[in-house]
C-alpha positions in Angstrom: 3.4 -26.6 -13.3 0.7 -28.4 -15.2 -3.0 -27.8 -14.8 -6.1 -29.7 -15.9 -7.3 -26.5 -17.5 -5.9 -23.0 -18.2 -8.4 -20.3 -18.8 -8.0 -16.6 -19.8 -7.8 -14.0 -17.0 -10.9 -12.3 -18.1 -13.0 -15.5 -17.8 -16.1 -14.7 -15.8 -18.4 -17.0 -13.8 -21.8 -16.6 -15.2 -25.2 -17.4 -13.8 -28.6 -15.8 -14.7 -26.8 -12.9 -16.3 -24.7 -12.4 -13.3 -20.9 -12.2 -13.4 -18.2 -12.4 -10.8 -14.6 -11.5 -11.5 -11.8 -13.8 -10.2 -8.7 -13.2 -8.2 -5.3 -13.8 -9.7 -4.5 -17.5 -9.7 -1.6 -19.5 -11.3 -4.3 -21.5 -13.2 -5.4 -18.2 -14.8 -3.4 -15.7 -16.7 -3.4 -11.9 -16.8 -3.2 -11.9 -20.5 -4.4 -14.4 -23.0 -1.9 -17.2 -23.3 0.4 -15.8 -20.7 2.1 -18.6 -18.9 4.4 -16.5 -16.9 2.6 -13.2 -16.7 3.1 -11.1 -13.6 0.2 -9.5 -11.7 -0.4 -5.8 -12.7 0.5 -2.9 -10.5 -2.5 -1.1 -8.9 -2.5 2.4 -7.6 -4.7 3.7 -4.7 -5.1 6.9 -2.8 -6.8 7.6 0.5 -7.3 11.1 1.8 -7.7 13.0 5.1 -8.1 16.8 5.3 -6.5 19.4 7.7 -3.0 17.9 8.1 -1.6 16.3 11.2 0.2 17.1 14.5 3.6 17.0 12.9 5.5 16.1 16.1 3.2 13.1 16.6 3.2 11.9 13.1 6.8 11.7 11.9 9.2 9.2 13.4 12.0 10.7 15.5 14.7 9.1 13.2 15.1 6.5 10.5 16.0 4.0 13.3 13.0 4.9 15.4 10.8 4.2 12.4 10.9 0.5 13.2 11.9 0.5 16.9 9.5 3.1 18.3 7.1 4.4 15.6 4.8 7.3 16.7 1.3 6.5 17.9 -0.2 7.8 14.7 1.3 4.9 12.7 1.4 2.2 15.4 -1.3 0.2 13.5 1.1 -0.1 10.6 3.8 -1.6 12.7 3.3 -5.2 11.5 3.9 -4.1 7.9 6.3 -1.1 8.3 8.8 -3.0 6.2 6.3 -2.6 3.3 5.8 1.1 3.9 7.7 4.2 3.0 7.6 7.6 4.7 9.3 10.7 3.3 9.5 14.0 5.1 10.0 17.1 3.0 7.4 17.0 0.2 5.9 20.4 -0.3 2.5 21.2 -1.5 1.4 23.6 -4.3 1.9 27.3 -3.2 -1.7 28.7 -3.1 -1.1 32.3 -4.1 -3.2 34.1 -5.4 -5.8 32.0 -3.5 -4.7 32.8 0.0 -8.3 32.8 1.3 -9.0 29.3 0.0 -6.8 26.9 1.9 -9.5 24.2 2.2 -10.8 24.5 -1.3 -7.2 23.8 -2.5 -6.0 21.1 -0.1 -8.1 18.5 -1.8 -8.3 19.8 -5.3 -4.5 20.1 -5.7 -3.7 16.8 -3.9 -3.7 14.7 -7.1 -3.3 17.4 -9.6 -0.4 19.4 -8.1 -1.9 22.3 -10.0 -3.8 25.5 -9.0 -7.2 26.3 -10.5 -7.2 28.8 -13.3 -7.5 32.3 -11.6 -9.4 33.8 -14.5 -12.2 31.2 -14.4 -12.8 30.8 -10.7 -16.5 30.2 -10.9 -16.2 27.0 -13.0 -13.9 24.0 -12.7 -10.7 24.5 -14.6 -7.6 22.8 -13.0 -5.9 19.7 -14.5 -6.4 16.0 -15.0 -5.5 14.2 -11.8 -2.9 11.5 -11.3 -5.4 8.7 -10.7 -7.2 9.5 -14.0 -3.9 9.7 -15.9 -3.3 6.1 -14.7 -6.9 5.2 -15.5 -6.4 6.4 -19.1 -3.4 4.2 -19.5 -4.7 0.9 -17.9 -8.5 1.3 -17.8 -9.1 -0.5 -21.1 -7.8 -3.7 -19.5 -10.4 -3.8 -16.7 -14.2 -3.6 -16.2 -13.9 -0.2 -14.5 -11.2 2.3 -15.5 -11.1 3.6 -12.0 -13.0 3.5 -8.7 -13.8 6.7 -6.8 -15.1 6.4 -3.2 -16.0 8.8 -0.4 -17.4 8.5 3.1 -19.6 11.6 2.7 -21.6 13.4 0.0 -19.7 15.8 -2.2 -22.3 18.5 -1.8 -20.7 21.1 0.5 -21.6 24.6 -0.6 -18.7 27.0 -0.1 -16.9 29.3 -2.5 -13.6 30.2 -0.9 -11.8 33.0 -2.8 -14.6 32.8 -5.4 -13.6 29.3 -6.4 -16.1 26.7 -7.6 -17.6 24.6 -4.8 -16.5 21.4 -6.5 -12.9 22.1 -5.5 -13.9 21.7 -1.9 -14.9 18.1 -2.1 -13.3 16.5 -5.3 -9.8 15.3 -5.9 -10.3 13.3 -9.2 -10.6 15.2 -12.5 -11.1 13.4 -15.8 -10.0 16.5 -17.6 -9.2 20.1 -16.5 -12.9 21.0 -16.6 -14.6 17.7 -15.5 -14.8 16.3 -12.0 -15.2 12.5 -11.3 -17.9 12.0 -8.7 -17.2 9.6 -5.8 -19.7 6.9 -4.7 -20.7 7.0 -1.0 -23.1 4.1 -0.9 -21.3 0.7 -0.4 -24.4 -1.1 -1.8 -24.0 0.7 -5.1 -20.2 0.1 -5.1 -20.8 -3.6 -4.6 -23.4 -3.5 -7.4 -20.8 -1.9 -9.7 -18.2 -4.6 -8.8 -20.4 -7.7 -8.7 -23.8 -6.8 -9.9 -26.0 -8.1 -12.7 -24.8 -7.2 -16.2 -27.1 -6.2 -19.1 -26.5 -6.9 -22.8 -24.0 -4.1 -23.1 -22.1 -5.2 -20.1 -23.6 -2.4 -18.0 -24.7 -3.0 -14.4 -28.5 -3.1 -14.1 -30.6 -2.4 -11.0 -30.1 -5.9 -9.6 -29.9 -6.1 -5.9 -26.2 -7.1 -5.1 -27.4 -8.6 -1.8 -29.9 -10.9 -3.4 -29.0 -14.2 -1.8 -30.3 -16.3 -4.7 -28.2 -14.3 -7.2 -25.1 -14.6 -5.1 -25.7 -18.2 -4.3 -25.9 -19.0 -8.1 -22.7 -17.1 -8.8 -20.8 -18.6 -5.9 -22.1 -22.0 -6.9 -20.5 -21.5 -10.3 -17.2 -20.6 -8.5 -17.4 -23.9 -6.6 -17.8 -25.8 -9.9 -14.6 -24.0 -11.2 -12.8 -24.8 -8.0 -12.7 -28.5 -8.9 -10.5 -27.7 -12.0 -7.9 -25.7 -10.1 -4.6 -26.7 -8.4 -4.7 -26.9 -4.6 -3.0 -23.6 -4.0 -5.5 -21.9 -6.3 -8.4 -23.6 -4.6 -7.2 -22.0 -1.3 -7.0 -18.6 -3.0 -10.5 -18.9 -4.5 -11.9 -19.9 -1.1 -10.2 -16.9 0.5 -11.6 -14.6 -2.1 -15.2 -16.0 -1.9 -15.1 -15.6 1.9 -14.1 -12.0 1.4 -17.1 -11.4 -1.0 -19.5 -13.0 1.5 -18.1 -11.1 4.5 -18.4 -7.8 2.7 -21.9 -8.6 1.7 -22.8 -9.5 5.3 -21.3 -6.3 6.6 -23.2 -4.1 4.2 -26.4 -6.0 5.0 -25.8 -5.5 8.7 -25.4 -1.7 8.2 -28.6 -1.6 6.2 -30.5 -3.6 8.8 -29.5 -1.2 11.6 -30.6 1.7 9.4 -34.0 0.1 8.9 -34.3 -0.6 12.6 -33.4 2.9 13.6 -35.9 4.4 11.1 -38.7 2.2 12.5 -37.8 3.2 16.1 -37.8 6.8 15.1 -41.3 6.3 13.7 -42.4 4.8 17.0 -42.5 1.2 15.7 -40.7 -1.4 17.9 -39.3 -3.9 15.4 -37.4 -6.3 17.7 -38.0 -8.1 20.9 -36.1 -5.8 23.2 -36.8 -4.5 26.7 -38.5 -1.2 27.0 -35.5 0.3 28.9 -33.1 -0.7 26.1 -31.7 2.1 24.1 -33.0 2.3 20.5 -30.6 1.2 17.8 -28.3 3.9 16.6 -29.2 5.4 13.2 -26.1 4.8 11.1 -25.7 7.5 8.4 -23.0 8.7 6.1 -21.2 10.7 7.3 -22.4 11.2 10.9 -23.0 7.6 12.1 -21.5 6.5 15.4 -19.7 3.7 13.6 -17.8 5.7 11.0 -15.0 3.1 11.1 -17.4 0.5 9.9 -18.4 2.4 6.8 -14.7 3.2 6.1 -13.7 -0.4 6.5 -16.5 -1.6 4.2 -15.2 0.8 1.5 -11.7 -0.4 2.1 -12.9 -4.0 1.7 -14.5 -3.1 -1.6 -11.2 -1.5 -2.8 -9.4 -4.7 -1.9 -11.9 -6.8 -3.7 -11.8 -4.5 -6.8 -8.0 -4.8 -6.9 -7.9 -8.5 -6.1 -10.3 -9.3 -9.0 -8.6 -6.9 -11.4 -12.0 -5.1 -11.7 -10.0 -1.9 -11.7 -6.4 -1.0 -11.1 -7.0 2.6 -9.9 -8.9 3.6 -6.7 -9.3 6.9 -4.9 -11.0 7.1 -1.5 -11.8 10.5 0.1 -12.0 9.4 3.8 -13.5 12.9 4.7 -13.6 16.4 3.3 -13.1 19.6 5.3 -16.7 20.3 6.0 -17.7 19.7 9.6 -16.9 16.0 10.1 -17.0 14.7 13.7 -15.8 11.4 15.2 -18.1 10.3 18.0 -16.4 6.9 18.1 -13.4 8.7 19.7 -15.5 9.9 22.6 -16.0 13.5 21.5 -18.2 15.3 19.0 -16.1 18.3 18.2 -15.8 19.0 14.5 -12.4 18.0 13.0 -11.9 21.5 11.4 -12.5 23.4 14.6 -10.0 21.3 16.6 -7.3 21.9 14.0 -7.2 25.6 15.0 -5.9 24.5 18.4 -3.2 27.3 18.9 -1.3 24.5 20.8 -4.0 24.0 23.4 -3.3 20.5 24.8 -6.8 19.1 24.7 -7.4 20.1 21.1 -4.0 18.9 20.0 -4.9 15.5 21.6 -8.1 15.3 19.6 -6.5 16.2 16.3 -3.9 13.5 17.0 -6.6 11.0 17.8 -8.5 11.8 14.6 -5.3 11.4 12.6 -4.6 8.0 14.2 -8.2 6.9 13.5 -7.9 7.7 9.8 -4.5 6.0 9.5 -5.9 3.0 11.4 -8.5 2.5 8.6 -5.7 2.8 6.0 -3.8 0.2 8.0 -6.8 -2.1 8.0 -6.9 -2.0 4.2 -3.2 -2.5 3.5 -2.7 -5.2 6.1 -5.5 -7.1 4.5 -3.8 -6.7 1.1 -0.6 -7.9 2.7 -2.4 -11.1 3.9 -3.7 -12.0 0.5 -1.5 -14.2 -1.7 -0.9 -13.1 -5.3 1.7 -14.5 -7.7 4.9 -15.0 -5.9 4.0 -12.6 -3.1 1.0 -10.7 -1.8 -1.6 -8.4 -3.2 0.2 -5.5 -1.5 3.4 -6.3 -3.2 1.7 -5.4 -6.5 0.1 -2.2 -5.2 1.0 1.4 -4.5 -1.3 2.7 -1.8 -0.8 6.3 -0.6 -2.5 7.8 2.5 -2.1 11.5 2.9 -3.4 15.0 3.4 -3.2 18.1 1.2 -2.2 20.3 4.2 0.7 20.1 6.6 -0.8 21.8 9.7 -4.4 22.8 10.0 -3.6 25.3 12.7 -1.4 27.4 10.3 -2.7 26.1 7.0 0.9 25.4 6.1 1.9 23.2 3.1 5.7 23.0 3.2 5.9 19.4 4.5 2.9 17.3 3.5 2.2 14.1 5.5 2.2 11.0 3.3 2.5 7.2 3.9 3.1 4.9 1.0 2.4 1.2 1.3 3.2 -1.5 -1.2 6.2 -2.3 -3.4 4.6 -1.4 -6.7 5.6 -4.8 -8.3 9.2 -4.3 -7.0 9.6 -0.7 -8.1 9.5 1.0 -4.6 12.2 0.5 -1.9 10.0 0.2 1.2 10.8 -0.3 4.9 12.3 3.2 5.3 11.8 6.7 6.7 13.6 9.3 4.7 13.7 12.5 6.9 15.3 14.9 4.4 13.5 14.3 1.1 13.7 17.2 -1.4 10.7 17.5 -3.7 7.1 18.7 -4.2 3.7 17.2 -4.6 4.0 17.0 -8.3 7.4 15.3 -8.1 5.8 12.6 -5.8 2.9 12.0 -8.1 5.1 11.8 -11.2 7.3 9.3 -9.4 4.4 7.2 -8.3 3.0 6.9 -11.9 6.5 6.0 -13.1 6.7 3.2 -10.5 3.2 2.0 -11.7 4.6 1.8 -15.2 2.7 4.7 -16.7 4.7 6.6 -19.4 4.3 10.4 -19.1 5.0 12.9 -21.8 5.3 15.7 -19.2 5.6 16.0 -15.4 2.5 16.4 -13.3 1.6 19.9 -12.2 4.5 21.7 -10.5 6.9 18.7 -10.8 10.5 19.3 -11.8 11.9 15.8 -11.3 11.3 12.3 -10.1 12.2 11.3 -6.5 14.7 8.6 -7.4 15.6 7.9 -3.8 12.2 6.2 -3.3 12.8 3.7 -6.1 14.6 0.4 -6.0 
């Protein structure tokens, strides 16, 4: 196919010192001069604590996976052919830290390693799988990796004498250095699409500045005229996503400002006196938790679509008193997991699990709808949703819940439920990095092999 112009993949649209990364288009190349370059593989993780109700999470059989999936994964039904579920992946045995199940469910999730028992009061564990990937591919992108969370990583608890960071972090740049996650979608948008200084660093520019975005998007429209028709459609789709994410963040902020004014006794809108005041949306306890999570999911999609980063980790929640008022109850997630098979508590835990998977489904279905190369964005991603605990009632770790979405550039055989997989958390992470094209000089954590049955 001939084009009026072919520009390098790293070309940026510039306007008043502002830059905007571009999605993959046939008129662009992933590498300079690459006429037939394939899109890169991206790797993403999304976490939920406390495990699941196992009987309501796993399909009854490989056949039932497609025909009658459990309610927990119903939202994934349209793309189950692009997902893989494997039952039988064990977590890291936590002895000698038997009194620290929640400190270890998150900290071992991407490290497959226990903290050092002799240095409990400070961080000393292992580099995490996401950061191993970032070290390998990060030089090719603006951001080596993107770490997101729905709630602050400030919980103070020292189970079994372990450092409090283990309770709320899953990404480790080195055995002794955590990678903090960003909880403010405005700041995330600023990192991805903000104003760049002389050294290429993001300045304090307001990413929601309409004039700034209008100038950048205007430059995109100028470029549009030089592209083939199919790429024009891709660019339009992408710019619509940027604007939609911007509007959603602005809407959240507007409601926050309205609620703050109402709380101070200032009526800021023309509403009837009997109307309820606007809700005060906060992270993490806002009534619209799903809205925050979906904005973060949108930002992940945009970051991958523009090749701003190829590695993302999103901590949907941590084990420290999270509630889900959207579901019609305010009970804390943790308290409900100690259900001792009481029907109502089991129902609530199942509802919380479904809620979190629904947000994951929102993200990966959007990826599946975005064209990239010869397929979709999801085709070139490996997205893993999961928990570092099997069952919150028993704190068991023998059969961790995971869902993998995306074909990893053709490396993963999806559309299946494997009910009798033999392996551990380290085996899974090692295999995922292999599917993402990352060479490893040693297995991750407790790994002993790759899970070849998940590969093509």
